[in-house]
Steps between C-alpha positions, in 0.01 A plus 500: 500500500646238272839365398593398158802305369611350177689160485792434261274284277244785462238393759336798669402455865278755690430470868273691729488439873167533655550432873134562591394173306558137588507388134758479211406526134730392205414577155713382194425724194595353172501693177292254317136528377265504207675787317828306481338196314483419127163411354586129501597514872219713634421392844848359578575733788185406677562129424847522656376677791256199564776252447742651749251410769474126387823383647870550532797244557463578872137509530354258239147588501277816522370363837831491654557875377171609634524302820845650586331846524153422605637278777624818680197696420634683206376594153668396165390603153601647166352704208558586149419847334575665179847613598608316818465159670506487884562229748428593874475377846381661822576328834553578867834678520678201687433291188677727242782266430262218419292727273816621312619143457171385361470792250880477374457119457190515285650778299849356436427131502143437346482139361284573187399133509334388186197353688466827686504690184230274342279525817537875531428548127146377592480715825583803297257406224221495762625830637451640152164342476401648822602850385310455167198384680488818721360812299662719764851361420433457126423859452823599667680275239315664225592859601866411512468367143353834387756709692803294362387319188737241367745559777614286803329756734178432337508118571369317800783443744427126510530481135238307286390139512682446174835641623472338836423165333838531282758663706784259545714412780796627301334840449424525880864418586646751245265783621580423854880505443463835303297683757538339855842662546633698792549814290127483406383461861418703801445371847316716739464409873320688763386424861671434830840428358863567565664643189842346568353150531277539189793634294728218604217240425442631151873512419526141619195355316517724182847634477612224252197531281634555143398811305392492135422750229140583499311639201266798513135492423370644170343840556124539494323651211204756483399554161128570584326766290125414577282355773487127505229249609507132558177312604493134601156354527421299820170404621539651827275701747728795492715676255850567603679788347847647522583852360862524462729785380869505467668653800845588632812303586671458821758744401246771384507809730127528489424148602414602850262774384331239282473271801315786691267556184406131523415540867275795430351320215424162636686366804289476810141546578522877494646519151312646213427181319374322815289794610345560153482150347405303794361733767306751294408273198512157632667375173751275651603314822871513434672777313854620563802638322871442548832572339764262378863615465754292305877601416407647159126524497180485713121521510202662658222228537118538597339170582129460556228228494149611372165373381480424138194724452699797666833451322480801269358714786778405723775545237366856426497578862870371545626680195321821633698483829831435310426816293412707792828407667678691223298817582509553864661340822436661832742583758295299752509195271881536457535533871296184565696309222844597660392398848366169355829430314700580800287301727508188291880531469565536884230230593639254244867530633409377840544151366848350446411344177375824360815684608709231338291549184528871507883498483532180283255589229637868450851372478437211243285721289662842514826444681439784735300531836269779583434515874168564673617853552580532134156382397311714750710821389404418127141448589476813711640714208241396252247761406143499346659643189744201482202265523310680220804506287560146524134411458498698175803332374409159585119484476463530122245366274713334242669308782186347650483104512185317603487129581164343562405149617124411509188452304573773254439422122516840337828709496390802314283656781786447744779628262299828440515583869891501523539873492621764739 
């Protein structure tokens, strides 16, 4: 059960009382992220998220912000993604008022101090360097570039060292003013709370926050007509590969069927990919698949790390499993996938932060909330024919994208294998 209200300034508040817990979780969802940025300001959403934690007029340093929450045993953090930026806190329920005060303070009153900006510029540059040094993270960047070439969705969320080095304080302030608005924000709160007290506290602290017109993101483009390959040579012990195929958006009616298909294919130790590639053929230690759903696009990704001498063998085996998925999916596989999906959902929602995220993310991205019962009913209604139909529509040869990071010098032998 949850309650939802909308303030006069457009701010949306969702509350869910969990009397069985002793915690309270607060998450602010802001409609800011990589896809709202121009080329010259790539990474500004992520930069701003960092700066919000660097100090406010009330709490002048990042230490004062973190100590306020950690001093009562709580956790505070933030995150930036392609379409949303989050700021969250989880505390023992008796410290709810403190947690709300800290989050509201860092969102409404960040200092954007010039010295903090210069210092954080270096921190984020090191964060980018760390990602570039990691083959596992680098291959994730490359697959995004292949899936969404020349588009904000295809860029690293942190931006590049070049853009991070040149974004000005004025650009940050303008972006902050244009997107950090109540009508572009959802506050989701779950745990041992009293709805009346929470609603009053939100009205008091955020009721005078001024709304602002918010621009929409440019739609994604998919003009792919042939399989694509991007190999980045690295002198590493393993080859990391990502096989990516355009998927389905959050609004697509078949997205839950696609999720079940991914479970059958490569989620968990009883999936087809894990059973065949790791257990039977010993080609990889880690191999898995997952789906990504955005508001107007999506992706199906397969990730693996393999020996350079067995790269072609592993790729053939992976593509064979993808092709077979289009031919047959058994009733037992579907039943197991359904139970796995439902079990993950139910177990995850025992945590107050996950409950707050469940309601808040849906609201900011789709402006509608599917309950647990809604989702379970959708899952139960999916048939093997649905999975095969979706597999046939999505898993097509001309939409294959392969990113590879490792000691691979020749593209042609790999490119020839990109067939279904």
